[in-house]
C-alpha positions in Angstrom: 110.4 117.2 112.0 107.7 115.7 109.4 107.9 112.2 108.8 108.8 112.7 105.2 111.4 115.0 106.3 112.6 112.3 108.6 112.2 109.8 105.8 114.7 111.6 103.1 117.1 112.0 106.0 117.3 108.2 106.3 117.6 108.0 102.9 119.9 110.2 102.4 122.0 108.4 105.3 121.6 105.0 102.7 122.8 106.1 100.2 125.9 108.2 101.8 126.7 104.9 103.7 127.1 103.0 100.5 129.0 105.5 99.0 131.7 106.1 102.3 132.3 102.3 102.0 133.5 102.5 98.4 135.8 105.5 99.1 137.1 104.0 101.8 138.2 100.5 100.2 140.0 102.7 97.5 141.3 105.2 100.3 142.8 102.3 102.2 143.7 99.8 99.4 145.4 102.6 97.4 147.7 103.7 100.2 148.4 100.0 100.9 152.0 99.3 100.9 152.7 95.9 99.2 156.3 95.9 99.9 156.0 95.0 103.5 154.1 91.1 103.2 152.2 91.0 106.6 151.5 94.9 106.5 149.3 94.7 103.3 146.6 91.1 104.7 146.2 93.4 107.4 144.8 96.7 105.3 142.6 94.0 103.5 141.4 92.9 106.7 140.6 96.4 107.9 138.8 97.0 104.8 136.6 94.0 105.1 135.7 94.9 108.6 134.8 98.4 107.6 132.7 97.1 104.3 131.0 95.4 106.8 130.3 97.4 109.5 129.1 100.1 106.9 127.1 97.0 105.4 125.3 96.5 108.7 124.8 100.1 109.3 122.8 100.6 106.0 120.7 97.5 106.6 119.8 99.2 110.0 118.8 102.3 108.1 116.8 100.5 105.4 115.3 98.7 108.1 114.3 101.8 109.6 112.9 103.1 107.0 110.4 100.5 106.2 109.2 100.9 110.0 109.2 104.7 109.4 106.9 103.7 106.3 104.9 101.2 108.2 104.0 103.5 110.7 102.6 105.7 108.1 100.7 103.3 106.6 98.8 101.7 110.0 98.0 105.5 109.8 96.7 105.6 106.7 94.5 102.3 106.8 93.3 103.4 110.0 91.7 106.8 108.2 90.4 104.5 105.5 88.8 103.0 108.5 87.4 105.7 110.3 86.3 107.4 106.8 84.4 103.8 106.3 82.5 103.7 109.3 81.4 107.5 108.5 79.7 106.5 104.9 77.8 103.2 107.1 76.6 105.5 109.7 75.5 108.4 107.3 74.1 105.3 105.2 71.6 104.4 108.2 70.1 108.2 108.5 69.4 108.5 104.7 67.3 104.6 105.0 65.6 106.1 108.4 65.3 110.1 106.4 63.5 108.0 103.9 61.2 106.3 105.6 60.1 109.3 107.0 59.7 110.2 103.5 62.3 112.8 103.0 64.0 113.5 99.5 67.6 112.4 99.6 68.6 111.9 96.1 71.4 114.8 96.4 72.4 113.2 99.5 72.4 109.9 98.0 74.1 111.3 95.0 77.2 113.0 96.8 77.4 109.8 99.3 78.0 107.4 95.5 80.7 110.3 95.0 82.2 109.4 98.6 82.5 105.9 98.5 84.2 106.0 94.4 86.5 108.4 96.0 87.2 106.4 98.7 87.8 102.8 96.9 90.7 105.2 94.7 92.3 105.7 97.9 92.2 102.6 99.5 93.8 101.1 96.0 96.3 104.1 96.4 97.1 102.8 100.1 97.2 99.5 98.8 100.0 99.9 96.2 101.6 102.3 98.4 102.0 99.7 100.2 103.7 97.4 97.9 106.0 99.7 96.3 107.2 101.2 99.6 109.9 98.3 100.5 110.8 97.8 97.1 111.7 101.4 96.3 113.6 101.8 99.3 115.9 98.8 98.5 115.7 99.3 94.8 116.4 103.0 94.4 119.0 105.5 95.7 118.1 108.0 98.4 116.7 111.2 96.5 114.4 109.1 93.5 112.9 107.3 96.2 112.5 110.2 98.6 110.7 111.8 96.4 108.7 108.5 94.8 107.5 107.7 98.4 106.9 111.4 99.3 104.5 111.8 95.8 102.6 108.2 96.8 101.9 110.0 100.7 100.9 113.4 99.5 98.2 111.2 97.2 97.3 109.1 99.9 96.8 112.3 102.5 94.9 113.7 99.7 92.9 111.8 98.5 91.8 111.2 102.3 91.2 114.6 102.6 89.2 114.7 99.5 87.1 111.7 100.9 86.3 113.3 104.3 85.4 116.5 102.6 82.8 114.7 100.5 81.2 113.3 103.9 81.1 116.4 105.2 79.1 117.7 102.3 77.2 114.9 102.4 76.1 115.0 106.4 75.6 118.9 105.9 72.9 118.2 103.0 71.8 115.5 105.4 71.2 118.0 108.3 70.0 120.7 106.5 70.7 124.7 106.2 71.5 125.5 110.0 70.6 128.6 111.3 72.6 130.4 113.8 71.0 130.6 117.1 73.5 132.8 118.6 72.6 135.3 121.5 74.2 137.5 122.5 75.1 138.5 126.0 73.3 141.9 126.8 75.3 144.7 127.9 75.8 145.8 131.6 75.6 149.3 132.5 76.5 150.7 135.9 
């Protein structure tokens, strides 16, 4: 099951838990017989128990969803660090090639584009981290799921773009690759 689907299910559970508290409270209070003095008190106590139990469930669901977002955020941060390391290795390769008097101007331009894309993606990850927790706690499940899924997709797309740009730079530095594929001679009998 994909992460966004799991999160969506959890957020829907939070929404349903909140609605069921109101429904349960309404159903129990309307069916309470107030003519018997002790019976109304026990019904109210039961309603309070149900409300607190559902609030506890709702809080646990929110905590679970927050943990899932933290995991996603950790993955994004690790991917960005990996991309940053790749960028530093590419820079050192460009420096070595320059020392050998090889023209690397096109690769340097592409590297600058990749660094800009990396900066944009890293700012998206930072904003994702700051808005996720507030979105989970303040919005209803459907809206929160849509907003967070959109943020996740933006960050994922940004990371893919950065990677593709780094691959272009590496390809430029290596030059055109010629295929040295060999064929196996056919065995005749």
